[in-house]
Residue, then its C-alpha position, 0 to 999 in steps of 0.5 A: x504435465x508429461x509434456x512439460x520438461x521441468x527437472x524435479x517436477x514429479x518430486x515436488x508434486x510428491x512433495x506437496x502431497x506431503x506437505x498437504x498431509x503433514x503440516x509440521x514437515x520442513x519444505x524442501x527449499x532447494x527442491x522448490x528453488x530447483x523447480x521456479x528457476x525452469x519456469x515460464x511463461x509457456x511452461x507455467x499453463x499446464x501445471x496450474x490444475x496440479x499444483x495450485x490447489x495442493x499450494x493454496x492449502x498448505x498456505x492457508x495452514x502451514x505454521x513454518x516460514x511459507x516464503x518458498x512455498x509463497x514465492x512459488x505460487x505467486x511465479x505460477x500466477x505471474x503470467x495470468x491477467x488479473x480476470x483470468x487469477x480471479x477465476x482461480x481464486x474468488x472473492x471469498x478465497x481472498x477475503x479468507x485469506x486477506x483475514x487469516x492471521x497466517x502471513x503467508x496466506x495474507x501474502x497471496x491474496x495481496x499478490x493476487x490483488x497486487x495484479x489490479x494496478x496493472x491497467x485502470x481497467x484492472x484498477x476497475x475489476x477491483x472496484x467492483x469488489x468493494x467487500x475484498x478492497x475493505x478487507x485490504x484497508x482492514x489488513x493493512x491497518x489492522x496486520x501485526x505483521x510488518x512484511x504485510x502491512x508494508x505490502x498491504x501499503x503498496x498494494x493500496x497504493x499502486x491500486x490508487x495510482x493507477x486509477x487516478x483520473x488526475x492527470x497533469x504535466x510535471x512541472x520538471x523532468x523527473x529525472x532531475x529528481x535525484x532523491x529516490x523516495x521522492x521519485x517513487x511518491x511523485x511518479x505518475x504513468x500518462x493514462x489517466x484511470x477510472x477513479x472507482x476505487x478512489x470513490x469506494x474507498x474515499x467514499x463508502x464509510x464501511x471502508x473509510x470509517x475503518x480508519x478512525x476505527x483502527x487509528x484512534x484508541x479504544x477499548x478493544x486496541x492496545x495503544x501500540x496497536x493505534x500507534x502502529x496503524x497512525x503510522x501507517x496511514x501517516x506514511x501513505x498519505x503523502x503518496x495519495x496528497x501527490x496523486x490526488x489532494x481533493x479528496x483528502x482534504x474534502x469533508x465527505x465524512x466530518x462525522x468520522x473525523x472530528x468535522x474535518x476531512x481525512x487529511x486534517x484529522x490524520x495531521x492535526x487531531x489524531x495522535x496523542x502529541x504527548x507521546x514523544x516518539x509518535x510526535x516524531x512520527x507526525x514530523x516526518x509525515x509533514x517533513x515527507x508531504x511538503x519534499x514530495x508536494x513540491x515536485x508533484x505532478x499535481x502541484x497547482x497554486x490551489x494546491x498550495x494554498x490548502x497545503x499551506x493552511x495546514x502547514x500553518x496550522x500544524x505549526x502554530x503551536x508546535x515549534x518542534x514541528x516548525x523548526x524541523x520544516x525550517x530545517x530540513x531544506x539543510x538536510x537535503x541535497x545541495x541542489x534541491x535545497x534552495x528551491x525547499x527552502x523557498x517551498x517552505x517559506x511560502x507555506x508557512x508564511x501564506 
């Protein structure tokens, strides 16, 4: 550390030790920021042995806003590849952090797991840690913290995207897709993944069973908790459908989903239609689904046929949904309106 010229480094190290000894001590945010701004890929490595242990301890125990500590920790870990990071934060530690009631610990674990989205080979490494992936899915569906839930959804979506082995040429240049949300959902990398995480998430019962466990009413969970989990599932499914629809419509575990596939169960059987707000969430889901699938790189006649069958079944007795879909082109940008109208008409009429 003597060769690392960073102003305030010794003061921060002393401050970290004080925070370890006293959880109620306020963070010196300016000191954290001043040191973080000086960190580079070259001067970070010598700091890891001295700074990561107290930072990790603080994140696992603090009851105050962990942002200064969290951002510094993530910055220190940023130059490290996943394999190297896993030697510092091993799987049991990641599981403990994901299970922690403290959002700071959750966010740190998620930041580490997000490194798996750097390449298909990194995603494949995480596929060898099924217990960690199970905790990731459970944290996504169960956490009460909105920021943790959003980060977990992004990590899970990014991991499955880079791991996806389905690659198709885009039906149109991405630049022509002007809606930013649609761009994010349909953007694909060109190198195929290994599909090991897909097989793990959608082919492993302990993981897949978490979906009906958290998204179905039960005596153990409140209606609000179930509704939150349902909303998270409905927000992620359109993105996954643009990547690879097949696992979502496969009846690989019909006993978990009332005899249906995951997508059909979530679309047709999961929610309480008597709950107006929940029903509106479902309408939003279908609007997003048809919007992104129209421009998805993986779109094909078979995909359109499967999606059309789902849409027609869902809209048959749901006038709110049917009217919303028919009116969707009027609420989109002008150049997209007519192609979207034609696509929705095709889906509804078969």
